[in-house]
VMD Tcl script that builds the backbone (N, CA, C; Angstrom):
set m [mol new atoms 474]
animate dup $m
set s [atomselect $m all]
$s set {name element resname resid chain x y z} {
  {N N UNK 1 A -13.635 -78.585 -146.982}
  {CA C UNK 1 A -12.400 -78.391 -147.191}
  {C C UNK 1 A -11.886 -77.438 -146.647}
  {N N UNK 2 A -10.790 -77.174 -146.283}
  {CA C UNK 2 A -10.121 -75.949 -145.724}
  {C C UNK 2 A -9.448 -75.391 -146.317}
  {N N UNK 3 A -9.416 -73.994 -146.374}
  {CA C UNK 3 A -8.927 -72.858 -147.206}
  {C C UNK 3 A -7.878 -73.492 -147.706}
  {N N UNK 4 A -6.430 -74.392 -146.643}
  {CA C UNK 4 A -5.188 -74.536 -147.412}
  {C C UNK 4 A -5.412 -75.649 -148.050}
  {N N UNK 5 A -6.756 -76.994 -147.624}
  {CA C UNK 5 A -6.211 -77.529 -148.877}
  {C C UNK 5 A -6.830 -77.217 -150.523}
  {N N UNK 6 A -7.242 -75.993 -150.350}
  {CA C UNK 6 A -8.327 -75.175 -151.396}
  {C C UNK 6 A -6.894 -74.903 -152.040}
  {N N UNK 7 A -5.814 -74.260 -151.308}
  {CA C UNK 7 A -4.963 -73.511 -152.233}
  {C C UNK 7 A -3.942 -74.546 -152.486}
  {N N UNK 8 A -3.763 -75.408 -151.577}
  {CA C UNK 8 A -2.637 -76.762 -151.287}
  {C C UNK 8 A -3.523 -77.199 -153.189}
  {N N UNK 9 A -4.475 -77.927 -153.486}
  {CA C UNK 9 A -5.133 -78.283 -154.424}
  {C C UNK 9 A -4.771 -76.986 -155.870}
  {N N UNK 10 A -4.752 -75.614 -155.319}
  {CA C UNK 10 A -4.862 -74.993 -156.163}
  {C C UNK 10 A -3.418 -74.838 -156.696}
  {N N UNK 11 A -2.242 -75.483 -156.211}
  {CA C UNK 11 A -0.732 -75.294 -156.944}
  {C C UNK 11 A -1.136 -76.229 -158.136}
  {N N UNK 12 A -1.236 -77.292 -157.613}
  {CA C UNK 12 A -1.140 -78.662 -159.010}
  {C C UNK 12 A -1.827 -78.350 -160.230}
  {N N UNK 13 A -1.489 -78.314 -161.214}
  {CA C UNK 13 A -1.990 -78.575 -163.029}
  {C C UNK 13 A -1.042 -78.185 -164.358}
  {N N UNK 14 A -1.622 -78.800 -165.447}
  {CA C UNK 14 A -1.567 -78.366 -166.333}
  {C C UNK 14 A -1.432 -79.660 -167.310}
  {N N UNK 15 A -1.450 -78.336 -168.827}
  {CA C UNK 15 A -0.860 -79.560 -170.180}
  {C C UNK 15 A -1.042 -78.048 -171.340}
  {N N UNK 16 A -0.254 -79.051 -171.954}
  {CA C UNK 16 A -0.367 -77.678 -173.204}
  {C C UNK 16 A 0.536 -78.348 -174.624}
  {N N UNK 17 A 0.954 -77.286 -175.983}
  {CA C UNK 17 A 1.070 -77.794 -176.674}
  {C C UNK 17 A 2.054 -76.785 -177.579}
  {N N UNK 18 A 1.850 -76.982 -178.363}
  {CA C UNK 18 A 2.422 -76.047 -179.501}
  {C C UNK 18 A 2.329 -76.367 -180.730}
  {N N UNK 19 A 2.287 -75.212 -182.215}
  {CA C UNK 19 A 2.550 -76.077 -183.624}
  {C C UNK 19 A 3.263 -75.949 -183.875}
  {N N UNK 20 A 5.100 -75.269 -184.171}
  {CA C UNK 20 A 5.955 -74.694 -184.642}
  {C C UNK 20 A 7.070 -76.059 -184.920}
  {N N UNK 21 A 7.783 -76.964 -186.144}
  {CA C UNK 21 A 8.287 -77.885 -186.156}
  {C C UNK 21 A 9.725 -77.709 -184.850}
  {N N UNK 22 A 10.179 -78.777 -184.538}
  {CA C UNK 22 A 11.428 -78.950 -184.185}
  {C C UNK 22 A 12.240 -79.558 -184.716}
  {N N UNK 23 A 13.356 -79.571 -185.085}
  {CA C UNK 23 A 14.721 -79.779 -186.078}
  {C C UNK 23 A 14.670 -81.725 -185.714}
  {N N UNK 24 A 14.225 -82.193 -184.586}
  {CA C UNK 24 A 14.395 -83.902 -184.763}
  {C C UNK 24 A 13.152 -84.248 -185.323}
  {N N UNK 25 A 13.172 -84.886 -186.139}
  {CA C UNK 25 A 12.375 -85.980 -186.386}
  {C C UNK 25 A 10.762 -85.663 -186.354}
  {N N UNK 26 A 10.936 -84.594 -187.093}
  {CA C UNK 26 A 9.546 -83.921 -187.881}
  {C C UNK 26 A 8.532 -83.453 -186.873}
  {N N UNK 27 A 8.483 -84.048 -185.784}
  {CA C UNK 27 A 7.396 -83.635 -184.530}
  {C C UNK 27 A 7.676 -82.044 -184.090}
  {N N UNK 28 A 6.307 -82.078 -184.111}
  {CA C UNK 28 A 5.570 -80.371 -183.580}
  {C C UNK 28 A 6.711 -80.186 -182.361}
  {N N UNK 29 A 6.620 -78.717 -182.291}
  {CA C UNK 29 A 6.310 -78.359 -180.693}
  {C C UNK 29 A 5.724 -78.844 -179.982}
  {N N UNK 30 A 4.423 -79.226 -180.618}
  {CA C UNK 30 A 2.576 -79.104 -180.119}
  {C C UNK 30 A 2.282 -79.658 -179.392}
  {N N UNK 31 A 3.350 -81.687 -180.360}
  {CA C UNK 31 A 3.362 -82.965 -179.815}
  {C C UNK 31 A 4.502 -83.458 -178.873}
  {N N UNK 32 A 5.530 -82.280 -178.767}
  {CA C UNK 32 A 6.548 -82.602 -177.757}
  {C C UNK 32 A 6.358 -82.254 -176.344}
  {N N UNK 33 A 5.803 -80.942 -176.703}
  {CA C UNK 33 A 5.474 -80.334 -175.421}
  {C C UNK 33 A 4.508 -81.104 -174.889}
  {N N UNK 34 A 3.355 -81.782 -175.445}
  {CA C UNK 34 A 2.216 -82.024 -174.659}
  {C C UNK 34 A 2.530 -83.275 -174.114}
  {N N UNK 35 A 4.101 -84.113 -174.610}
  {CA C UNK 35 A 4.233 -84.707 -174.092}
  {C C UNK 35 A 5.151 -85.014 -172.502}
  {N N UNK 36 A 5.501 -83.657 -172.610}
  {CA C UNK 36 A 5.933 -83.006 -171.119}
  {C C UNK 36 A 4.767 -82.841 -170.448}
  {N N UNK 37 A 3.908 -82.358 -170.638}
  {CA C UNK 37 A 2.529 -81.751 -169.730}
  {C C UNK 37 A 1.809 -82.892 -170.124}
  {N N UNK 38 A 1.827 -83.516 -170.652}
  {CA C UNK 38 A 1.229 -85.383 -169.961}
  {C C UNK 38 A 1.417 -85.921 -168.999}
  {N N UNK 39 A 2.745 -85.992 -169.112}
  {CA C UNK 39 A 3.304 -86.425 -168.247}
  {C C UNK 39 A 3.204 -86.192 -166.888}
  {N N UNK 40 A 3.086 -84.426 -166.307}
  {CA C UNK 40 A 3.271 -84.128 -165.567}
  {C C UNK 40 A 1.318 -84.422 -164.722}
  {N N UNK 41 A 0.736 -83.900 -165.561}
  {CA C UNK 41 A -0.484 -84.280 -165.186}
  {C C UNK 41 A -0.649 -86.046 -164.459}
  {N N UNK 42 A 0.150 -87.080 -165.987}
  {CA C UNK 42 A -0.121 -88.442 -164.419}
  {C C UNK 42 A 1.176 -88.286 -163.146}
  {N N UNK 43 A 1.609 -87.834 -163.228}
  {CA C UNK 43 A 2.573 -87.308 -162.399}
  {C C UNK 43 A 1.268 -86.899 -161.201}
  {N N UNK 44 A 1.085 -86.044 -161.324}
  {CA C UNK 44 A 0.526 -85.235 -160.135}
  {C C UNK 44 A -0.514 -85.509 -159.600}
  {N N UNK 45 A -1.479 -86.350 -160.234}
  {CA C UNK 45 A -3.226 -87.486 -159.941}
  {C C UNK 45 A -1.615 -88.682 -159.277}
  {N N UNK 46 A -0.701 -88.593 -159.700}
  {CA C UNK 46 A -0.136 -90.437 -158.935}
  {C C UNK 46 A 0.796 -89.738 -157.709}
  {N N UNK 47 A 1.018 -88.092 -157.506}
  {CA C UNK 47 A 1.682 -88.282 -156.820}
  {C C UNK 47 A 3.534 -88.363 -156.534}
  {N N UNK 48 A 3.165 -88.020 -157.386}
  {CA C UNK 48 A 4.460 -88.606 -158.161}
  {C C UNK 48 A 6.007 -87.477 -157.528}
  {N N UNK 49 A 6.713 -87.485 -157.138}
  {CA C UNK 49 A 7.278 -86.277 -156.713}
  {C C UNK 49 A 8.277 -86.150 -157.501}
  {N N UNK 50 A 8.977 -87.767 -157.578}
  {CA C UNK 50 A 10.307 -87.779 -158.746}
  {C C UNK 50 A 10.242 -87.545 -160.117}
  {N N UNK 51 A 8.747 -87.763 -160.621}
  {CA C UNK 51 A 8.732 -87.937 -161.630}
  {C C UNK 51 A 8.529 -86.011 -162.248}
  {N N UNK 52 A 7.322 -86.121 -161.118}
  {CA C UNK 52 A 7.920 -84.156 -161.512}
  {C C UNK 52 A 8.916 -83.247 -161.368}
  {N N UNK 53 A 9.656 -83.900 -160.121}
  {CA C UNK 53 A 11.128 -83.300 -160.249}
  {C C UNK 53 A 11.853 -83.346 -161.500}
  {N N UNK 54 A 12.033 -84.247 -162.331}
  {CA C UNK 54 A 12.687 -84.205 -163.569}
  {C C UNK 54 A 12.146 -83.841 -164.889}
  {N N UNK 55 A 11.021 -83.449 -164.217}
  {CA C UNK 55 A 10.117 -82.835 -165.627}
  {C C UNK 55 A 10.586 -81.151 -165.696}
  {N N UNK 56 A 11.257 -80.398 -164.683}
  {CA C UNK 56 A 11.801 -79.561 -164.314}
  {C C UNK 56 A 12.760 -79.197 -165.101}
  {N N UNK 57 A 13.505 -77.766 -165.438}
  {CA C UNK 57 A 15.249 -77.423 -165.930}
  {C C UNK 57 A 15.524 -77.663 -164.361}
  {N N UNK 58 A 16.810 -78.358 -164.449}
  {CA C UNK 58 A 17.351 -77.198 -163.653}
  {C C UNK 58 A 17.281 -76.205 -162.520}
  {N N UNK 59 A 16.787 -75.567 -163.322}
  {CA C UNK 59 A 16.278 -73.480 -162.282}
  {C C UNK 59 A 15.414 -73.664 -162.608}
  {N N UNK 60 A 14.854 -74.368 -163.045}
  {CA C UNK 60 A 12.886 -74.202 -162.394}
  {C C UNK 60 A 12.724 -73.242 -161.907}
  {N N UNK 61 A 11.546 -73.226 -161.852}
  {CA C UNK 61 A 10.924 -71.881 -161.330}
  {C C UNK 61 A 9.155 -72.543 -160.668}
  {N N UNK 62 A 8.877 -73.068 -159.569}
  {CA C UNK 62 A 7.498 -72.932 -159.507}
  {C C UNK 62 A 7.036 -72.321 -158.253}
  {N N UNK 63 A 5.588 -71.779 -158.771}
  {CA C UNK 63 A 5.182 -70.153 -158.484}
  {C C UNK 63 A 3.811 -70.692 -157.776}
  {N N UNK 64 A 3.645 -70.793 -157.075}
  {CA C UNK 64 A 2.292 -72.195 -156.147}
  {C C UNK 64 A 1.709 -70.559 -155.593}
  {N N UNK 65 A 0.731 -70.409 -156.152}
  {CA C UNK 65 A -0.384 -69.195 -155.904}
  {C C UNK 65 A -0.724 -69.480 -154.499}
  {N N UNK 66 A -0.020 -68.097 -153.348}
  {CA C UNK 66 A -0.106 -67.360 -152.189}
  {C C UNK 66 A 0.988 -68.346 -150.951}
  {N N UNK 67 A 2.101 -68.998 -151.918}
  {CA C UNK 67 A 3.565 -69.364 -151.394}
  {C C UNK 67 A 4.309 -69.187 -152.422}
  {N N UNK 68 A 5.703 -68.855 -151.681}
  {CA C UNK 68 A 6.922 -68.201 -151.992}
  {C C UNK 68 A 7.504 -69.376 -153.486}
  {N N UNK 69 A 7.810 -68.298 -154.062}
  {CA C UNK 69 A 8.425 -69.304 -155.430}
  {C C UNK 69 A 9.276 -70.489 -154.752}
  {N N UNK 70 A 9.215 -71.405 -155.543}
  {CA C UNK 70 A 10.920 -72.708 -155.315}
  {C C UNK 70 A 11.479 -72.785 -156.637}
  {N N UNK 71 A 12.642 -72.347 -156.677}
  {CA C UNK 71 A 13.830 -72.155 -156.953}
  {C C UNK 71 A 14.591 -73.150 -157.128}
  {N N UNK 72 A 15.171 -73.744 -158.099}
  {CA C UNK 72 A 15.741 -75.175 -158.340}
  {C C UNK 72 A 14.829 -76.492 -158.132}
  {N N UNK 73 A 15.766 -77.232 -158.232}
  {CA C UNK 73 A 15.125 -78.848 -158.075}
  {C C UNK 73 A 14.729 -79.038 -156.902}
  {N N UNK 74 A 15.919 -78.884 -156.243}
  {CA C UNK 74 A 16.149 -79.022 -154.510}
  {C C UNK 74 A 14.458 -78.832 -153.900}
  {N N UNK 75 A 14.657 -76.979 -153.630}
  {CA C UNK 75 A 13.216 -76.597 -153.555}
  {C C UNK 75 A 11.729 -76.926 -153.939}
  {N N UNK 76 A 11.664 -77.641 -155.587}
  {CA C UNK 76 A 10.923 -77.545 -156.197}
  {C C UNK 76 A 10.070 -79.448 -155.188}
  {N N UNK 77 A 11.030 -79.645 -155.207}
  {CA C UNK 77 A 10.762 -81.415 -154.580}
  {C C UNK 77 A 10.498 -81.142 -153.704}
  {N N UNK 78 A 10.914 -80.722 -152.729}
  {CA C UNK 78 A 10.320 -80.356 -151.340}
  {C C UNK 78 A 8.789 -79.699 -151.103}
  {N N UNK 79 A 8.397 -78.428 -152.211}
  {CA C UNK 79 A 7.455 -77.633 -152.439}
  {C C UNK 79 A 6.292 -79.166 -152.710}
  {N N UNK 80 A 6.426 -79.353 -153.715}
  {CA C UNK 80 A 5.854 -80.635 -153.869}
  {C C UNK 80 A 5.404 -81.764 -153.147}
  {N N UNK 81 A 6.855 -81.843 -152.544}
  {CA C UNK 81 A 6.937 -82.410 -151.583}
  {C C UNK 81 A 5.728 -82.104 -150.314}
  {N N UNK 82 A 5.993 -81.228 -149.787}
  {CA C UNK 82 A 4.665 -80.545 -148.916}
  {C C UNK 82 A 2.953 -80.730 -149.620}
  {N N UNK 83 A 2.922 -80.594 -150.823}
  {CA C UNK 83 A 2.156 -80.125 -151.358}
  {C C UNK 83 A 0.892 -81.960 -151.431}
  {N N UNK 84 A 1.744 -83.017 -151.369}
  {CA C UNK 84 A 1.171 -84.509 -151.607}
  {C C UNK 84 A 1.175 -84.824 -150.062}
  {N N UNK 85 A 1.842 -83.891 -149.123}
  {CA C UNK 85 A 1.936 -84.593 -147.739}
  {C C UNK 85 A 0.429 -84.298 -147.345}
  {N N UNK 86 A -0.416 -83.441 -148.057}
  {CA C UNK 86 A -1.155 -83.014 -147.610}
  {C C UNK 86 A -2.608 -83.325 -148.341}
  {N N UNK 87 A -1.861 -82.972 -150.167}
  {CA C UNK 87 A -3.675 -83.382 -150.905}
  {C C UNK 87 A -3.090 -84.658 -151.591}
  {N N UNK 88 A -4.189 -85.383 -152.423}
  {CA C UNK 88 A -4.157 -85.608 -153.614}
  {C C UNK 88 A -4.756 -85.386 -154.570}
  {N N UNK 89 A -4.800 -85.507 -155.581}
  {CA C UNK 89 A -5.842 -85.016 -156.445}
  {C C UNK 89 A -5.729 -86.018 -157.852}
  {N N UNK 90 A -6.840 -85.468 -158.299}
  {CA C UNK 90 A -7.666 -86.533 -159.903}
  {C C UNK 90 A -8.153 -85.111 -160.383}
  {N N UNK 91 A -7.020 -85.106 -161.176}
  {CA C UNK 91 A -7.312 -83.867 -162.533}
  {C C UNK 91 A -7.672 -83.889 -163.765}
  {N N UNK 92 A -8.114 -83.143 -164.696}
  {CA C UNK 92 A -7.552 -83.385 -166.278}
  {C C UNK 92 A -7.354 -82.087 -166.494}
  {N N UNK 93 A -6.426 -81.911 -167.669}
  {CA C UNK 93 A -6.439 -80.572 -168.427}
  {C C UNK 93 A -6.333 -80.223 -169.891}
  {N N UNK 94 A -6.743 -79.174 -170.058}
  {CA C UNK 94 A -6.852 -79.080 -171.382}
  {C C UNK 94 A -5.888 -77.443 -171.395}
  {N N UNK 95 A -6.024 -77.565 -172.800}
  {CA C UNK 95 A -4.332 -76.803 -173.490}
  {C C UNK 95 A -5.607 -75.037 -174.280}
  {N N UNK 96 A -5.675 -74.495 -173.818}
  {CA C UNK 96 A -6.241 -73.435 -173.812}
  {C C UNK 96 A -5.408 -72.951 -175.322}
  {N N UNK 97 A -4.146 -72.901 -175.015}
  {CA C UNK 97 A -2.665 -71.608 -176.328}
  {C C UNK 97 A -1.441 -72.317 -175.817}
  {N N UNK 98 A -0.678 -72.693 -176.847}
  {CA C UNK 98 A 0.584 -72.772 -177.341}
  {C C UNK 98 A 1.748 -72.217 -178.207}
  {N N UNK 99 A 2.632 -71.437 -177.979}
  {CA C UNK 99 A 2.983 -70.748 -178.807}
  {C C UNK 99 A 5.183 -71.361 -178.612}
  {N N UNK 100 A 5.703 -71.571 -180.183}
  {CA C UNK 100 A 6.484 -71.710 -179.715}
  {C C UNK 100 A 7.254 -70.417 -179.187}
  {N N UNK 101 A 8.073 -69.978 -178.686}
  {CA C UNK 101 A 8.952 -68.453 -178.619}
  {C C UNK 101 A 10.306 -68.855 -179.673}
  {N N UNK 102 A 10.564 -69.805 -179.868}
  {CA C UNK 102 A 12.269 -69.614 -180.356}
  {C C UNK 102 A 12.294 -71.792 -180.272}
  {N N UNK 103 A 13.009 -71.832 -180.955}
  {CA C UNK 103 A 13.750 -73.557 -180.946}
  {C C UNK 103 A 13.949 -73.839 -179.879}
  {N N UNK 104 A 14.370 -73.079 -178.203}
  {CA C UNK 104 A 13.927 -74.045 -178.004}
  {C C UNK 104 A 12.794 -73.246 -176.245}
  {N N UNK 105 A 12.092 -72.202 -176.546}
  {CA C UNK 105 A 11.568 -71.859 -176.227}
  {C C UNK 105 A 9.778 -71.710 -175.846}
  {N N UNK 106 A 8.859 -71.875 -175.623}
  {CA C UNK 106 A 7.777 -72.280 -175.522}
  {C C UNK 106 A 6.758 -72.221 -174.752}
  {N N UNK 107 A 5.725 -71.089 -174.647}
  {CA C UNK 107 A 4.735 -70.744 -173.376}
  {C C UNK 107 A 3.246 -71.783 -173.754}
  {N N UNK 108 A 2.693 -71.975 -172.568}
  {CA C UNK 108 A 1.420 -72.645 -172.892}
  {C C UNK 108 A 0.376 -72.524 -171.714}
  {N N UNK 109 A -0.272 -71.773 -172.135}
  {CA C UNK 109 A -1.738 -71.777 -171.120}
  {C C UNK 109 A -2.429 -72.871 -171.398}
  {N N UNK 110 A -2.702 -72.826 -170.279}
  {CA C UNK 110 A -3.872 -73.901 -169.400}
  {C C UNK 110 A -4.862 -74.064 -168.485}
  {N N UNK 111 A -5.675 -75.048 -168.720}
  {CA C UNK 111 A -7.152 -74.796 -167.130}
  {C C UNK 111 A -6.892 -76.622 -166.914}
  {N N UNK 112 A -7.400 -76.604 -165.864}
  {CA C UNK 112 A -7.149 -77.944 -165.218}
  {C C UNK 112 A -8.353 -78.313 -163.621}
  {N N UNK 113 A -9.024 -79.925 -163.786}
  {CA C UNK 113 A -10.292 -78.985 -163.304}
  {C C UNK 113 A -10.207 -80.688 -162.978}
  {N N UNK 114 A -11.142 -80.844 -161.509}
  {CA C UNK 114 A -10.883 -82.528 -161.545}
  {C C UNK 114 A -11.216 -81.765 -159.436}
  {N N UNK 115 A -10.697 -82.968 -158.803}
  {CA C UNK 115 A -11.218 -82.939 -157.430}
  {C C UNK 115 A -9.538 -82.930 -156.338}
  {N N UNK 116 A -9.617 -82.562 -155.643}
  {CA C UNK 116 A -8.504 -82.336 -154.558}
  {C C UNK 116 A -9.522 -83.328 -152.982}
  {N N UNK 117 A -8.020 -84.174 -152.682}
  {CA C UNK 117 A -8.726 -84.722 -150.969}
  {C C UNK 117 A -7.948 -84.141 -150.154}
  {N N UNK 118 A -8.403 -84.053 -149.027}
  {CA C UNK 118 A -6.538 -83.297 -148.332}
  {C C UNK 118 A -6.743 -84.521 -147.521}
  {N N UNK 119 A -6.181 -85.358 -146.415}
  {CA C UNK 119 A -5.584 -86.646 -146.391}
  {C C UNK 119 A -5.785 -85.718 -144.806}
  {N N UNK 120 A -5.780 -84.843 -144.096}
  {CA C UNK 120 A -5.692 -84.873 -142.965}
  {C C UNK 120 A -7.294 -84.995 -142.450}
  {N N UNK 121 A -8.234 -84.631 -143.350}
  {CA C UNK 121 A -9.653 -84.458 -143.532}
  {C C UNK 121 A -10.473 -85.694 -144.388}
  {N N UNK 122 A -10.081 -86.296 -145.697}
  {CA C UNK 122 A -10.599 -87.420 -145.992}
  {C C UNK 122 A -11.261 -86.398 -146.846}
  {N N UNK 123 A -11.927 -84.877 -146.524}
  {CA C UNK 123 A -12.557 -84.278 -147.948}
  {C C UNK 123 A -12.170 -84.002 -148.710}
  {N N UNK 124 A -12.938 -84.172 -149.355}
  {CA C UNK 124 A -13.116 -84.107 -151.225}
  {C C UNK 124 A -13.948 -82.624 -152.386}
  {N N UNK 125 A -12.779 -81.993 -152.779}
  {CA C UNK 125 A -13.733 -80.619 -152.784}
  {C C UNK 125 A -13.173 -80.789 -154.782}
  {N N UNK 126 A -14.074 -79.772 -154.931}
  {CA C UNK 126 A -13.176 -79.759 -156.272}
  {C C UNK 126 A -12.085 -78.381 -156.427}
  {N N UNK 127 A -11.755 -78.978 -157.731}
  {CA C UNK 127 A -10.239 -78.549 -158.227}
  {C C UNK 127 A -10.157 -77.758 -159.047}
  {N N UNK 128 A -9.779 -76.814 -159.369}
  {CA C UNK 128 A -9.993 -76.211 -161.014}
  {C C UNK 128 A -9.066 -74.429 -160.866}
  {N N UNK 129 A -7.962 -74.549 -161.847}
  {CA C UNK 129 A -7.171 -73.606 -162.439}
  {C C UNK 129 A -6.913 -73.080 -163.660}
  {N N UNK 130 A -5.927 -72.560 -163.532}
  {CA C UNK 130 A -5.592 -71.919 -165.352}
  {C C UNK 130 A -4.118 -71.472 -164.565}
  {N N UNK 131 A -3.241 -72.251 -166.099}
  {CA C UNK 131 A -2.046 -72.268 -165.754}
  {C C UNK 131 A -1.357 -71.627 -166.626}
  {N N UNK 132 A -0.343 -71.356 -166.678}
  {CA C UNK 132 A 1.128 -70.639 -167.179}
  {C C UNK 132 A 2.280 -71.404 -167.246}
  {N N UNK 133 A 2.957 -71.913 -168.303}
  {CA C UNK 133 A 4.067 -72.458 -168.242}
  {C C UNK 133 A 5.078 -71.966 -169.188}
  {N N UNK 134 A 6.001 -71.782 -168.255}
  {CA C UNK 134 A 7.258 -71.361 -170.003}
  {C C UNK 134 A 8.248 -72.706 -169.854}
  {N N UNK 135 A 7.815 -73.241 -171.002}
  {CA C UNK 135 A 9.206 -74.898 -171.644}
  {C C UNK 135 A 10.574 -74.184 -172.073}
  {N N UNK 136 A 11.356 -75.003 -171.805}
  {CA C UNK 136 A 12.816 -74.667 -172.174}
  {C C UNK 136 A 13.199 -76.456 -172.485}
  {N N UNK 137 A 13.291 -76.776 -173.516}
  {CA C UNK 137 A 13.992 -77.228 -175.095}
  {C C UNK 137 A 15.449 -77.544 -174.619}
  {N N UNK 138 A 15.814 -78.592 -174.066}
  {CA C UNK 138 A 16.994 -79.228 -173.586}
  {C C UNK 138 A 17.200 -80.587 -174.845}
  {N N UNK 139 A 18.249 -79.791 -175.620}
  {CA C UNK 139 A 18.669 -81.449 -176.405}
  {C C UNK 139 A 18.727 -82.810 -175.677}
  {N N UNK 140 A 19.531 -82.994 -174.629}
  {CA C UNK 140 A 19.427 -84.433 -174.270}
  {C C UNK 140 A 18.093 -84.574 -173.188}
  {N N UNK 141 A 16.943 -83.794 -172.785}
  {CA C UNK 141 A 15.755 -83.707 -171.747}
  {C C UNK 141 A 14.904 -83.654 -172.263}
  {N N UNK 142 A 14.829 -83.319 -173.674}
  {CA C UNK 142 A 13.343 -82.470 -174.504}
  {C C UNK 142 A 13.231 -81.746 -173.573}
  {N N UNK 143 A 11.894 -81.033 -173.681}
  {CA C UNK 143 A 10.869 -79.778 -173.092}
  {C C UNK 143 A 11.033 -79.681 -171.575}
  {N N UNK 144 A 11.307 -79.401 -171.539}
  {CA C UNK 144 A 10.878 -79.203 -169.385}
  {C C UNK 144 A 10.136 -77.994 -169.331}
  {N N UNK 145 A 9.936 -77.753 -167.856}
  {CA C UNK 145 A 9.241 -77.033 -167.295}
  {C C UNK 145 A 10.378 -75.685 -166.629}
  {N N UNK 146 A 10.352 -74.524 -167.233}
  {CA C UNK 146 A 11.288 -73.643 -166.484}
  {C C UNK 146 A 10.516 -72.421 -165.266}
  {N N UNK 147 A 9.418 -72.580 -166.059}
  {CA C UNK 147 A 8.921 -71.175 -164.812}
  {C C UNK 147 A 7.336 -72.277 -164.622}
  {N N UNK 148 A 6.298 -72.581 -163.991}
  {CA C UNK 148 A 4.956 -72.949 -163.778}
  {C C UNK 148 A 4.415 -71.931 -162.396}
  {N N UNK 149 A 3.218 -71.055 -163.000}
  {CA C UNK 149 A 2.790 -70.056 -162.517}
  {C C UNK 149 A 1.339 -70.674 -162.152}
  {N N UNK 150 A 0.060 -70.581 -160.973}
  {CA C UNK 150 A -1.214 -70.907 -161.704}
  {C C UNK 150 A -2.127 -70.078 -160.072}
  {N N UNK 151 A -2.823 -69.980 -161.084}
  {CA C UNK 151 A -3.806 -69.246 -159.760}
  {C C UNK 151 A -5.578 -70.131 -160.023}
  {N N UNK 152 A -6.163 -70.036 -158.545}
  {CA C UNK 152 A -7.060 -71.313 -159.059}
  {C C UNK 152 A -8.867 -70.125 -159.302}
  {N N UNK 153 A -9.653 -71.154 -160.450}
  {CA C UNK 153 A -10.715 -70.638 -161.129}
  {C C UNK 153 A -11.939 -70.461 -159.146}
  {N N UNK 154 A -10.928 -71.466 -158.306}
  {CA C UNK 154 A -12.850 -71.354 -157.936}
  {C C UNK 154 A -12.740 -69.644 -156.854}
  {N N UNK 155 A -13.856 -70.220 -156.274}
  {CA C UNK 155 A -14.491 -68.821 -155.868}
  {C C UNK 155 A -13.769 -69.000 -153.885}
  {N N UNK 156 A -13.151 -67.990 -153.315}
  {CA C UNK 156 A -12.659 -68.161 -152.194}
  {C C UNK 156 A -13.574 -69.010 -150.484}
  {N N UNK 157 A -13.275 -69.611 -149.919}
  {CA C UNK 157 A -13.366 -70.680 -149.085}
  {C C UNK 157 A -14.018 -68.723 -147.865}
  {N N UNK 158 A -15.758 -69.449 -147.558}
  {CA C UNK 158 A -15.394 -68.907 -146.097}
  {C C UNK 158 A -15.154 -69.220 -145.159}
}
mol reanalyze $m
mol bondsrecalc $m
mol representation Tube
mol addrep $m
């Protein structure tokens, strides 16, 4: 696998949860944050840019390792489009920690592992990351990704 294949694989991942009660319908923030992050996991594995973009807040920020931040939905769409033109993912998420910071803000720390396939070569290899999500709850859209950053757990490729 190429160095860039590993980098692009590291670009994507996550899931999360939280424990405080939300004001609507008695669900915990953990449960509703999990819904957002499970949808993100499914969309990553399907290379579904439209679903991923819809999961971000309008002013969301995607901060992939070794690349400039993508700010706002148009830039996030372009960044994920570039990723999925380069690789495909088959990953699973683990939730390590979620804290609800206020009624409308939560933070999630997650890990992911699986496989990345590089389109140019057909090669596949391991994918592993640790991630941090800052989520904001919108009354109409539910929990949305406001900020997302990750780092790879894979050693550098020679």
